[in-house]
C-alpha positions in Angstrom: -29.6 7.6 -84.3 -32.2 7.4 -87.0 -34.3 4.4 -87.7 -34.0 4.6 -91.5 -31.7 1.6 -91.8 -28.5 1.0 -89.7 -26.0 1.1 -92.7 -27.5 4.2 -94.4 -26.5 6.7 -91.7 -23.0 8.0 -91.8 -21.4 9.0 -88.4 -18.8 11.6 -87.7 -16.9 12.5 -84.6 -17.4 16.1 -83.5 -14.5 18.6 -82.6 -15.5 17.9 -79.0 -14.5 14.2 -79.4 -11.1 15.3 -80.6 -10.2 17.0 -77.3 -11.2 14.1 -75.0 -8.9 13.1 -72.2 -8.9 9.3 -71.7 -8.0 7.1 -68.6 -8.6 3.5 -68.7 -9.2 1.4 -65.7 -9.6 -2.3 -66.6 -12.6 -2.4 -69.0 -14.0 1.0 -68.0 -12.9 4.3 -69.4 -13.1 7.6 -67.6 -13.2 10.3 -70.1 -13.1 14.0 -69.5 -14.9 16.2 -72.0 -13.4 19.7 -71.8 -16.2 21.2 -74.0 -18.8 20.4 -71.3 -16.5 20.1 -68.2 -18.0 16.7 -67.5 -16.4 13.3 -66.9 -18.1 10.2 -68.4 -17.7 6.5 -67.8 -17.6 4.5 -71.0 -17.5 0.8 -71.6 -15.4 -0.9 -74.2 -18.2 -0.7 -76.8 -18.6 3.1 -76.4 -14.9 3.7 -76.4 -14.4 1.6 -79.5 -17.1 3.5 -81.4 -15.2 6.8 -80.8 -11.9 5.2 -81.7 -13.3 4.0 -85.0 -14.6 7.4 -86.0 -11.1 8.8 -85.4 -10.4 7.3 -88.9 -13.0 9.5 -90.4 -16.8 9.3 -91.2 -18.1 5.8 -91.3 -21.5 4.1 -92.0 -23.2 2.6 -88.9 -22.7 -0.7 -90.5 -18.9 -0.1 -90.7 -18.6 1.2 -87.2 -20.5 -1.7 -85.8 -18.4 -4.2 -87.8 -15.1 -2.6 -86.7 -16.3 -2.4 -83.1 -17.2 -6.2 -83.1 -13.8 -7.1 -84.6 -12.1 -4.9 -82.0 -14.1 -6.6 -79.3 -13.2 -9.9 -80.6 -16.8 -11.1 -81.2 -18.3 -12.6 -84.3 -20.0 -10.3 -86.9 -23.6 -9.8 -85.9 -22.8 -10.8 -82.2 -22.9 -7.3 -80.7 -26.5 -6.8 -79.4 -28.2 -4.2 -81.7 -29.7 -2.5 -78.6 -26.4 -2.2 -77.0 -24.8 -0.6 -80.0 -27.7 1.6 -80.6 -27.7 2.9 -76.9 -23.9 3.5 -77.2 -24.3 5.6 -80.4 -27.4 7.4 -79.0 -25.5 8.2 -75.9 -22.6 9.6 -77.8 -24.9 11.7 -79.8 -26.6 13.2 -76.7 -23.1 14.1 -75.5 -22.2 15.9 -78.8 -19.3 13.5 -79.4 -20.8 12.0 -82.6 -23.3 13.3 -85.2 -24.8 12.1 -88.3 -23.1 13.5 -91.4 -26.5 14.5 -92.8 -27.4 16.5 -89.6 -24.1 18.1 -89.4 -24.3 19.3 -93.1 -27.8 20.7 -92.4 -26.8 22.7 -89.5 -23.9 24.4 -91.5 
């Protein structure tokens, strides 16, 4: 995730994110990623970020706002470091990418 201003970056889900297999257990999600043959454990925040991006590319600000609404917390109440960590982890796993980076690699 870039440090150039949270709202400026546009996130997209990758094709790998579209083929995830989900199993929810209480507030934890076990997610199988076929492209890497790995199983991940996601919390609500991480799962909701991916769910938000199923609707198409979104700015970081829009993803954060949508996630806060879905979590039932007031706007601005989702800790910035928790949100940044979740987005960064999804990028590391190849499940989300910045639109700018995706276009640059084509």
